C-alpha positions as CSV (number, residue, x, y, z in Angstrom):
1,M,-16.2,-3.7,16.9
2,D,-13.1,-2.8,19.4
3,I,-9.8,-2.0,18.2
4,K,-8.2,-4.1,21.0
5,D,-9.3,-7.2,19.1
6,F,-6.7,-6.3,16.6
7,E,-3.5,-5.9,18.6
8,F,-1.2,-8.4,19.1
9,D,2.6,-8.8,21.1
10,L,5.0,-8.0,18.1
11,P,8.8,-7.9,19.6
12,E,11.0,-4.7,18.1
13,G,13.1,-7.2,16.4
14,L,10.8,-8.3,14.2
15,I,10.1,-5.0,12.1
16,A,12.5,-5.6,9.1
17,Q,14.5,-3.0,8.9
18,Y,16.2,-3.6,5.6
19,P,14.9,-5.7,2.7
20,L,17.2,-9.5,1.9
21,P,19.5,-10.0,-0.3
22,E,17.3,-11.3,-2.7
23,R,13.3,-10.5,-3.3
24,D,11.9,-13.7,-3.2
25,S,14.2,-15.2,-0.8
26,S,11.6,-14.0,2.0
27,R,9.4,-16.4,4.1
28,L,6.0,-17.3,2.8
29,M,3.3,-18.8,5.6
30,A,0.7,-20.3,3.7
31,L,-3.4,-20.1,5.5
32,S,-6.5,-22.4,4.6
33,R,-9.6,-20.1,5.2
34,S,-11.6,-22.7,5.6
35,T,-9.6,-25.0,8.1
36,G,-6.9,-22.7,9.2
37,E,-4.2,-25.1,9.0
38,L,-0.8,-23.2,8.3
39,S,2.3,-24.3,6.6
40,H,5.8,-22.5,5.5
41,A,7.4,-22.4,2.5
42,S,9.6,-20.0,0.6
43,F,8.5,-17.3,-1.4
44,R,10.1,-19.0,-4.2
45,D,7.6,-21.7,-3.7
46,L,4.5,-19.3,-4.6
47,P,4.1,-21.3,-8.1
48,E,3.4,-24.6,-5.7
49,F,0.1,-23.2,-4.4
50,L,-1.1,-21.7,-7.8
51,R,-2.8,-23.5,-10.2
52,K,-3.5,-23.1,-13.7
53,G,-6.7,-20.7,-14.5
54,D,-5.7,-18.7,-11.5
55,L,-5.9,-14.6,-11.9
56,L,-3.0,-12.8,-9.9
57,I,-4.2,-8.9,-10.0
58,L,-0.8,-7.0,-9.3
59,N,-0.4,-3.4,-8.2
60,D,1.6,-1.4,-10.8
61,T,1.9,1.4,-8.7
62,K,5.8,3.3,-8.6
63,V,6.5,5.4,-5.8
64,M,7.9,8.8,-5.6
65,P,10.5,10.2,-4.1
66,A,7.7,12.7,-2.0
67,R,9.9,13.5,0.8
68,L,11.5,17.1,0.5
69,L,13.5,18.0,3.4
70,G,13.7,22.1,4.0
71,K,13.0,25.6,5.7
72,K,10.1,27.6,7.1
73,S,10.9,31.2,6.6
74,S,11.3,31.5,10.4
75,G,14.5,29.3,9.5
76,G,13.0,26.2,11.6
77,K,13.5,22.6,9.6
78,V,10.0,21.5,8.0
79,E,9.4,17.9,6.3
80,V,6.9,17.6,3.3
81,L,5.5,14.5,1.8
82,L,3.6,14.9,-1.6
83,I,0.7,13.2,-1.4
84,E,-1.4,14.2,-4.5
85,R,-0.6,17.4,-7.9
86,L,-4.0,18.9,-7.4
87,E,-3.3,21.2,-10.4
88,S,-0.6,23.3,-12.7
89,T,-1.3,27.2,-13.1
90,G,-0.2,29.0,-15.8
91,D,2.3,30.9,-14.1
92,G,4.4,27.7,-14.1
93,R,3.4,26.9,-10.3
94,E,2.2,23.9,-9.5
95,E,-0.6,22.6,-5.9
96,W,0.0,19.6,-4.3
97,A,-1.9,18.3,-1.3
98,C,0.6,17.6,1.4
99,L,1.4,16.1,5.1
100,I,3.9,18.6,6.6
101,R,5.8,17.8,9.4
102,N,7.0,20.9,12.0
103,S,4.1,21.8,10.6
104,K,3.6,24.9,13.9
105,G,3.3,28.3,12.9
106,L,2.3,27.7,9.7
107,K,-0.9,29.3,7.5
108,D,-2.2,30.8,4.8
109,G,0.7,32.7,2.7
110,S,3.6,30.9,4.6
111,L,7.0,30.3,2.6
112,L,8.7,27.2,2.5
113,F,12.7,26.6,0.5
114,F,14.2,24.0,-0.3
115,N,17.6,22.9,-1.5
116,T,16.1,23.5,-4.9
117,E,14.6,26.5,-6.4
118,A,11.5,25.1,-5.1
119,E,10.1,27.9,-3.2
120,A,6.6,26.8,-1.8
121,E,3.4,29.0,-0.4
122,V,1.2,27.5,1.9
123,R,-2.6,28.0,0.9
124,G,-4.8,26.6,3.5
125,F,-5.4,23.2,5.8
126,D,-8.1,20.8,4.7
127,E,-9.7,19.9,7.9
128,K,-11.4,16.8,6.6
129,A,-8.7,15.3,4.2
130,G,-6.3,16.4,7.0
131,L,-3.6,17.5,4.0
132,W,-2.3,20.7,3.4
133,R,-2.4,22.7,0.2
134,V,1.2,24.0,-1.0
135,S,2.1,25.6,-4.1
136,F,5.2,25.6,-5.3
137,K,7.1,27.5,-7.8
138,N,8.1,25.8,-10.9
139,G,6.9,22.6,-9.2
140,P,8.1,20.7,-6.3
141,H,11.5,19.4,-8.0
142,Y,10.5,16.2,-5.9
143,K,12.6,14.1,-8.7
144,E,15.9,15.8,-8.1
145,A,15.8,16.8,-4.3
146,G,13.0,14.0,-3.5
147,R,13.8,11.2,-0.8
148,I,12.0,7.7,-1.2
149,P,9.2,7.7,1.7
150,L,10.3,4.7,3.9
151,P,7.8,4.0,6.4
152,P,7.9,5.2,10.1
153,Y,9.0,2.0,11.4
154,I,12.0,0.9,9.2
155,R,14.1,3.8,11.6
156,R,16.5,4.6,9.7
157,E,17.1,7.4,6.7
158,P,16.6,6.1,3.1
159,E,19.7,4.3,1.8
160,E,20.8,3.6,-2.5
161,L,19.4,0.7,-2.2
162,D,16.0,1.7,-1.5
163,K,15.7,3.8,-4.6
164,T,15.1,-0.5,-6.2
165,R,14.0,-2.2,-3.6
166,Y,11.9,-0.3,-1.8
167,Q,10.0,-0.5,-5.8
168,T,8.1,-3.4,-7.5
169,V,10.2,-4.8,-10.5
170,F,6.6,-3.7,-12.3
171,A,6.3,-0.4,-11.2
172,G,5.1,1.7,-13.5
173,V,2.5,4.8,-13.0
174,E,3.7,6.6,-10.8
175,G,1.8,8.5,-7.8
176,A,2.5,6.7,-4.7
177,V,3.8,7.6,-1.1
178,A,4.1,3.7,0.0
179,A,5.2,0.7,-2.2
180,P,2.5,-2.5,-2.5
181,T,4.4,-4.2,-0.7
182,A,3.1,-7.8,-1.1
183,G,4.4,-7.0,-4.6
184,L,8.4,-6.3,-3.3
185,H,9.1,-10.4,-3.1
186,F,8.3,-11.1,-7.3
187,T,11.5,-10.7,-9.7
188,D,10.9,-11.3,-13.4
189,K,12.0,-15.0,-13.8
190,L,9.3,-15.7,-10.5
191,L,6.2,-14.2,-12.7
192,S,7.9,-16.6,-15.9
193,D,7.9,-19.5,-13.8
194,I,4.0,-18.0,-12.7
195,R,2.6,-17.5,-15.7
196,D,4.6,-20.7,-17.3
197,K,2.0,-22.4,-15.1
198,G,-1.0,-21.1,-16.7
199,V,-1.7,-18.4,-14.2
200,E,-3.1,-14.9,-15.9
201,T,-1.5,-11.8,-14.6
202,R,-3.1,-8.7,-14.3
203,F,-2.1,-5.2,-13.1
204,I,-4.4,-2.8,-12.1
205,T,-3.0,0.5,-10.7
206,L,-3.6,1.6,-6.6
207,H,-1.7,5.0,-5.5
208,T,-0.7,4.1,-1.8
209,G,-1.7,7.0,0.2
210,P,-0.9,8.3,3.9
211,G,-3.8,6.1,5.0
212,T,-1.3,3.1,4.9
213,F,0.5,4.6,8.1
214,M,-2.6,6.7,9.6
215,P,-3.2,5.1,13.3
216,V,-6.7,4.0,14.3
217,R,-7.6,6.7,16.9
218,V,-11.2,5.6,17.7
219,T,-12.2,2.7,19.9
220,D,-14.8,1.2,17.6
221,V,-13.2,0.8,14.3
222,R,-16.2,1.2,12.4
223,D,-15.9,4.9,13.2
224,H,-12.3,5.3,11.3
225,R,-12.4,6.9,8.4
226,M,-9.9,6.2,5.4
227,H,-8.1,8.6,3.1
228,G,-9.1,8.4,-0.5
229,E,-6.6,7.1,-2.6
230,R,-7.0,7.2,-6.8
231,Y,-7.2,4.0,-8.9
232,A,-7.8,2.9,-12.2
233,I,-8.5,-0.5,-13.8
234,D,-8.3,-0.8,-17.4
235,N,-11.6,-2.4,-19.7
236,S,-9.3,-5.7,-20.7
237,T,-8.3,-6.3,-16.9
238,C,-12.0,-5.8,-16.3
239,E,-13.2,-8.2,-19.1
240,A,-10.7,-10.8,-17.4
241,I,-12.0,-10.5,-14.0
242,K,-15.2,-10.7,-15.2
243,K,-14.2,-14.2,-17.2
244,A,-12.7,-15.3,-14.7
245,K,-15.1,-15.3,-12.2
246,A,-17.7,-16.3,-14.6
247,E,-15.8,-19.5,-15.1
248,G,-15.4,-20.7,-11.2
249,R,-11.5,-19.1,-11.5
250,R,-9.6,-18.2,-8.9
251,V,-9.1,-14.1,-8.3
252,I,-5.9,-13.6,-6.1
253,A,-4.7,-10.5,-5.1
254,V,-1.6,-8.8,-4.8
255,G,-1.4,-6.8,-1.3
256,T,-4.4,-4.8,0.2
257,T,-4.0,-2.1,-2.5
258,S,-4.9,-4.1,-5.2
259,T,-8.0,-6.0,-2.8
260,R,-9.2,-2.4,-2.2
261,A,-9.1,-1.1,-6.1
262,L,-10.9,-4.8,-6.7
263,E,-13.3,-4.5,-4.2
264,A,-14.1,-0.7,-4.9
265,A,-14.6,-1.0,-8.4
266,F,-17.1,-4.1,-8.1
267,K,-18.7,-3.2,-5.2
268,D,-22.2,-2.4,-6.5
269,G,-21.4,-6.0,-9.2
270,F,-20.2,-7.1,-12.1
271,D,-22.7,-5.0,-14.1
272,A,-21.2,-1.4,-13.4
273,P,-18.3,-1.5,-12.4
274,V,-16.5,2.3,-11.6
275,L,-13.0,1.5,-12.8
276,S,-11.8,4.6,-12.1
277,G,-12.0,7.3,-9.5
278,T,-11.1,7.6,-5.5
279,T,-11.8,5.0,-3.1
280,D,-12.4,5.6,0.9
281,I,-13.1,1.9,1.0
282,F,-12.5,0.5,5.0
283,I,-12.3,-3.5,5.0
284,Y,-12.8,-4.9,7.9
285,P,-14.9,-7.7,9.4
286,G,-18.6,-8.4,8.4
287,F,-17.2,-7.2,4.8
288,R,-18.9,-8.7,2.2
289,F,-16.0,-10.1,-0.8
290,R,-17.4,-9.9,-3.9
291,V,-13.9,-10.1,-6.1
292,I,-11.0,-12.3,-4.9
293,D,-10.6,-15.4,-3.6
294,G,-7.1,-15.2,-2.7
295,L,-4.6,-12.8,-0.7
296,L,-0.9,-12.6,-1.0
297,T,0.1,-10.2,1.7
298,N,2.9,-9.1,4.2
299,F,2.6,-8.8,7.8
300,H,0.7,-5.6,9.2
301,L,0.8,-3.5,12.2
302,P,-1.1,-4.8,15.1
303,G,-4.0,-3.1,15.4
304,S,-3.9,-1.4,11.6
305,T,-6.3,-1.3,8.7
306,L,-4.1,-3.3,7.0
307,I,-4.7,-6.2,9.5
308,M,-8.6,-5.7,9.6
309,L,-8.6,-6.0,6.5
310,V,-6.9,-9.3,6.2
311,A,-9.0,-10.6,9.6
312,A,-12.0,-9.8,6.7
313,F,-11.0,-11.7,4.4
314,A,-9.5,-14.8,6.3
315,G,-11.4,-14.8,9.8
316,M,-10.1,-13.1,13.1
317,E,-9.8,-15.9,14.7
318,N,-7.4,-17.7,12.2
319,T,-5.3,-14.3,11.2
320,L,-4.8,-13.9,14.9
321,A,-3.3,-17.6,15.3
322,A,-1.4,-16.9,12.3
323,Y,0.5,-14.0,13.6
324,R,0.6,-15.8,16.9
325,E,2.6,-18.5,14.8
326,A,4.7,-16.3,12.9
327,V,6.1,-13.8,16.0
328,K,6.7,-17.9,17.6
329,A,8.6,-18.7,14.3
330,G,10.6,-15.3,13.8
331,Y,8.6,-14.1,11.0
332,R,9.7,-10.7,9.7
333,F,6.7,-8.2,9.5
334,F,6.4,-5.2,7.9
335,S,7.3,-3.5,4.3
336,Y,10.5,-5.5,3.9
337,G,9.4,-8.4,5.5
338,D,7.8,-11.8,4.9
339,A,4.2,-12.5,3.1
340,M,1.4,-14.9,4.2
341,L,-0.7,-16.4,1.3
342,I,-4.2,-17.0,2.3
343,L,-6.8,-19.6,0.0
């Protein structure tokens, strides 16, 4: 399965650099899995595509202000992206797994300095995970000094608006370094309208990690390995999913993150789900979906693991045809872009 199969031409001007003034004013493309038929609507029209009894699953992860700018002891600039808290030690230090840009010259014992009292010491590099282990004196102070880690294809520095707009309105469990972007379109009113129609809504948590942005560097996509991401599904949501499936009602995932959490949790069936842990599940064409019957998602990078997941669910031909139509019609792509509903 060649990486080139998932490529398409995307004009630079279609990559959304800012959100629209109103969350739910994005465009919505609806795609039929069975026929490949496409239709165009506004995201505010989403309730019209749903029906009473549907179960809508949303990811309530919250993005950390995880981007820290500092200096190495040599004086050179360094940029640290906090990925996951590993442990706190008795002397008040916190150890984190991190990505580090401008890491040349770093080694065990290297010191990093930030604009706060967050002096840090490098404690080694995990080759398998591709992450540095960093120990922060008195914690990394990311809530005060950190910046929202906008994706690399948003070619600007974070602004005040990103503090709210790069979070969903239902974000609650902090731990992500990237937003579950399909959820960015929802407003409280739209969620209320959806529930008024008789659609059940439930929340799961998957803390989106750096794997979201990591390019696939292999020719055969089956050789790609995903970064692990932590997820949790509570017992009541698990029972709601099992009940919906038993009754033949549709389970619709909001985003690729919700999809990955659901399919990881129930990969061995509904009798013995794994409701929390870390998953590195990689979904590409040929994958057998056990849980979801519908997917709401944004438009993704060419050759990314995200478009592979979409192609696995909608079919390769349907997906590429929809993406060609999206380009032709001027849809906005990626995190702050428009949405697609696949049913």
